[in-house]
C-alpha positions in Angstrom: 19.1 117.9 -131.8 19.1 121.2 -129.9 22.4 122.7 -128.8 20.8 124.4 -125.7 20.0 122.7 -122.5 17.8 124.2 -119.8 18.5 123.2 -116.2 15.6 123.6 -113.7 16.2 122.9 -109.9 12.9 122.0 -108.2 11.7 121.2 -104.7 8.3 121.1 -103.1 6.5 123.7 -105.2 3.1 123.0 -106.6 3.5 120.8 -109.7 1.4 123.1 -111.9 4.0 125.8 -111.3 6.8 123.6 -112.6 4.6 122.6 -115.5 4.0 126.3 -116.4 7.8 126.7 -116.6 8.3 123.5 -118.7 5.5 124.5 -121.0 7.0 127.9 -121.6 10.3 126.2 -122.6 8.5 123.7 -124.9 6.6 126.5 -126.7 9.8 128.2 -127.7 10.5 128.4 -131.4 14.0 127.4 -130.7 14.0 123.8 -129.2 16.0 122.9 -126.2 16.8 119.9 -124.0 15.1 120.2 -120.5 16.6 118.8 -117.3 14.7 119.0 -114.0 16.9 118.5 -111.0 14.5 117.1 -108.4 16.1 118.4 -105.2 14.8 115.6 -102.9 11.2 116.8 -103.2 8.8 115.2 -100.8 6.8 114.1 -103.8 9.2 113.0 -106.6 8.9 114.8 -110.0 7.1 112.6 -112.5 9.0 112.2 -115.8 7.4 113.2 -119.1 8.3 113.2 -122.8 11.2 115.4 -123.6 12.1 116.1 -120.0 14.9 114.4 -118.2 14.7 114.2 -114.4 17.7 113.9 -112.1 16.5 112.9 -108.7 18.6 113.8 -105.7 18.3 111.7 -102.5 19.4 114.5 -100.2 18.4 118.2 -100.2 21.2 120.5 -101.3 21.4 124.2 -101.9 20.0 125.7 -105.1 23.5 126.4 -106.3 24.6 122.8 -105.7 21.4 121.5 -107.5 22.3 123.7 -110.5 25.9 122.4 -110.5 24.8 118.8 -110.5 22.6 119.5 -113.5 25.4 121.5 -115.2 27.8 118.6 -114.8 25.5 116.4 -117.0 25.0 119.0 -119.8 26.7 118.0 -123.1 25.2 120.7 -125.3 27.3 123.8 -126.3 25.0 126.2 -124.5 23.1 126.0 -121.2 20.4 128.1 -119.5 19.3 127.9 -115.9 15.6 128.4 -114.9 13.9 128.8 -111.6 11.0 126.4 -111.5 8.4 129.2 -110.7 9.3 131.5 -113.6 8.1 131.5 -117.2 10.0 132.2 -120.4 8.6 134.7 -123.0 8.2 133.6 -126.6 11.5 133.4 -128.6 13.6 134.0 -125.5 15.9 131.1 -126.1 16.2 131.8 -129.9 17.0 135.5 -129.3 19.7 134.8 -126.6 21.1 131.9 -128.5 21.6 134.1 -131.6 23.2 136.8 -129.6 25.8 134.6 -128.0 26.6 133.0 -131.3 26.8 136.3 -133.1 30.3 137.2 -132.0 33.4 135.3 -130.6 34.5 135.7 -127.1 31.0 136.0 -125.5 30.5 133.9 -122.4 26.9 134.9 -121.6 24.0 136.7 -123.3 21.2 138.0 -121.0 17.8 139.7 -121.5 15.5 141.7 -119.3 12.9 140.6 -116.8 9.2 141.4 -116.1 7.9 141.1 -112.6 4.6 139.1 -112.7 1.9 138.2 -110.2 -0.1 135.4 -111.9 -3.0 135.6 -109.5 -3.8 139.1 -110.8 -2.1 139.1 -114.1 -0.4 142.3 -113.2 3.2 142.8 -114.4 5.8 145.5 -114.6 9.3 145.7 -116.2 12.1 145.2 -113.6 14.5 148.1 -113.5 17.6 145.9 -113.3 20.3 145.9 -114.5 20.3 149.7 -114.5 21.0 152.1 -117.3 24.5 152.7 -116.0 25.4 149.0 -116.4 24.4 149.0 -120.1 26.5 152.1 -120.7 29.5 150.8 -118.8 29.3 147.4 -120.7 30.9 149.1 -123.7 34.1 148.5 -121.8 34.7 144.9 -120.6 37.1 146.0 -117.9 34.8 148.6 -116.5 31.9 146.2 -116.5 33.9 143.6 -114.7 34.9 146.2 -112.1 31.3 147.3 -111.6 30.1 143.7 -111.4 32.4 142.8 -108.5 31.0 145.8 -106.6 27.3 145.4 -107.5 25.5 142.5 -109.2 24.7 143.6 -112.8 24.8 140.3 -114.6 21.4 138.5 -114.9 22.0 134.8 -114.8 18.9 132.8 -113.9 16.1 132.4 -116.4 17.2 135.2 -118.7 20.6 134.1 -119.9 22.1 131.6 -122.4 25.7 130.9 -121.7 28.7 128.9 -123.0 28.5 125.5 -121.3 32.2 124.9 -121.4 32.9 128.2 -119.8 30.2 127.7 -117.2 31.6 124.4 -116.2 35.1 125.9 -115.9 33.9 128.3 -113.2 33.3 125.4 -110.8 29.7 126.3 -110.8 27.5 128.2 -108.3 28.9 128.5 -104.7 26.9 127.2 -101.8 25.8 130.5 -100.5 23.1 133.2 -100.8 23.3 135.4 -103.9 25.2 132.5 -105.6 24.1 133.8 -109.0 26.1 137.0 -108.4 29.3 135.1 -107.8 28.7 132.9 -110.8 28.0 135.9 -113.0 31.3 137.6 -111.9 33.2 134.4 -112.8 31.4 134.2 -116.2 32.4 137.8 -116.8 36.1 136.9 -116.4 35.7 134.2 -119.1 34.3 136.4 -121.9 32.1 139.3 -122.8 28.7 139.6 -121.2 26.0 140.8 -123.7 23.0 142.7 -122.2 19.9 142.8 -124.4 16.9 145.2 -124.0 14.5 142.4 -125.0 12.3 141.0 -122.3 12.8 137.3 -122.0 11.3 136.2 -118.7 8.3 136.6 -116.4 9.5 136.6 -112.8 6.8 135.2 -110.6 6.7 137.6 -107.6 6.3 135.7 -104.3 6.4 137.3 -100.9 8.1 134.2 -99.5 10.7 134.0 -102.3 14.3 133.4 -101.2 15.5 136.8 -102.4 12.8 138.6 -100.4 13.9 136.9 -97.2 17.6 137.4 -97.9 17.5 141.2 -98.3 16.5 141.5 -94.6 19.5 139.5 -93.4 22.5 141.8 -93.5 24.9 139.1 -92.3 23.8 136.8 -95.2 24.3 139.6 -97.7 27.8 140.4 -96.4 28.6 136.7 -96.5 27.6 136.7 -100.2 30.2 139.4 -100.8 32.9 137.6 -98.9 32.2 134.5 -101.0 32.5 136.5 -104.2 35.9 137.9 -103.1 37.1 134.4 -102.2 36.0 133.1 -105.6 38.0 135.9 -107.3 41.1 135.2 -105.2 40.9 131.5 -106.1 40.1 131.8 -109.8 43.1 131.5 -112.1 41.5 133.9 -114.6 41.3 136.8 -112.2 43.5 139.5 -113.7 46.3 140.9 -111.5 44.8 144.4 -111.5 41.6 142.9 -110.0 43.5 140.9 -107.4 45.2 144.1 -106.3 41.8 145.6 -105.5 40.5 142.8 -103.3 41.6 144.5 -100.1 39.8 147.7 -101.0 36.9 145.7 -102.3 36.3 144.3 -98.9 35.9 147.8 -97.5 33.8 148.9 -100.5 31.5 146.0 -100.0 30.8 147.1 -96.4 30.2 150.7 -97.5 27.9 149.7 -100.3 25.9 147.2 -98.3 23.3 149.7 -96.9 22.6 151.0 -100.4 22.2 147.5 -101.7 19.7 146.7 -98.9 17.9 150.0 -99.6 17.6 149.2 -103.4 16.4 145.6 -102.7 13.8 146.7 -100.2 12.6 149.3 -102.6 12.3 146.6 -105.3 10.5 144.3 -102.9 8.0 147.0 -101.9 7.4 147.7 -105.6 6.7 144.0 -105.9 4.4 144.2 -103.0 2.5 147.0 -104.7 2.2 144.9 -107.8 0.8 142.0 -105.8 -1.6 144.2 -103.9 -2.4 146.6 -106.8 -6.1 146.9 -105.7 -5.3 147.9 -102.2 -5.0 151.5 -101.0 -1.3 152.6 -100.9 0.3 153.0 -97.5 3.1 155.5 -96.6 6.5 154.0 -96.9 10.0 155.1 -96.1 11.1 154.9 -99.8 8.1 156.7 -101.2 10.2 158.9 -103.5 12.0 155.9 -105.0 8.8 153.9 -105.5 6.8 156.9 -106.9 9.4 157.4 -109.6 9.3 153.8 -110.6 5.5 153.5 -110.7 3.8 152.9 -114.0 0.1 152.0 -114.7 -0.4 148.4 -113.9 -1.4 146.1 -116.7 -3.6 143.1 -116.1 -3.4 140.1 -118.3 -6.0 137.3 -118.0 -5.7 133.7 -119.0 -3.2 130.9 -118.7 0.5 131.5 -118.1 1.1 130.7 -121.8 -1.4 133.3 -122.8 0.2 135.8 -120.3 3.6 135.1 -121.9 2.3 135.6 -125.4 0.5 138.9 -124.5 3.6 140.1 -122.6 5.8 139.5 -125.6 3.3 141.3 -127.8 3.2 144.2 -125.5 7.0 144.5 -125.2 8.1 143.3 -128.6 8.2 146.9 -130.0 11.8 147.7 -129.3 11.3 151.5 -129.3 8.5 151.3 -126.8 10.1 148.8 -124.6 13.4 150.6 -124.6 11.8 153.9 -123.8 9.7 152.4 -121.0 12.6 150.4 -119.4 15.0 153.4 -119.8 12.6 155.5 -117.7 12.5 152.9 -115.0 16.1 152.0 -115.1 17.0 155.7 -115.0 15.2 156.1 -111.7 16.6 153.1 -109.8 20.1 151.9 -110.5 
């Protein structure tokens, strides 16, 4: 019996997309239990061997859907996947070995590759940045950075301690809920950041994160929710509580830079999706130019794409060098 459960919220996407996600989990060398939370989809998710389905009668937020799945998990470790993403080979085994390698770790996370399945084009995501990896040598400094800027990958690229995840109260009912959840997980133990690529992020122009970066009010609300969660959490240290007032001001000052970074990432994603089209002048040309790398096209099924991606990025020296160049440009 596996000691890792994978929770996948799902609603009204094409079923083949969900199947791609499930297949990428099933093909892992390290087995896991799969739970699909059917978030009141118009067409109910059909059950299949090895996959448990939790059907909700009423649509809830993605955070609440994850929480309902988390509440049923009984394995020592849990992972959250978005239904439109795909795991790379040995992702679960690698992250599971990391989190079990030392005591006091709450979460182990790997890196992400942006991916457009229609073209097969992909590119390493320059997040978290180089600074986050360096600062993570100090747990206190990393926690401080994480309450100012999201540097903890949570969804689709992290295996975490189930008991600690449940003790956070789960994901809040807000945008950028994964940031707040990552902050609370960081208070419960060390966060390990791996340079291994573990997930293909399906780039979609209508994705929730693409819409959110254009709504400043929504982004500010996410920061307010994070501060409220810190104020309410019994594990928030006194030194961090004393900074909450200044943090509110810092969040306001940092917000334009966050929007700028996210818009740059989104435009890079647009360039990936439209790789064959002529480039157009953009406000953040300098940022985008420094992050550009020759596009790589992979043909075949999502499983083949995943295998080829792992083969291309499994060489640690090459992957680290390439990602360092990217992360060093956009932090």
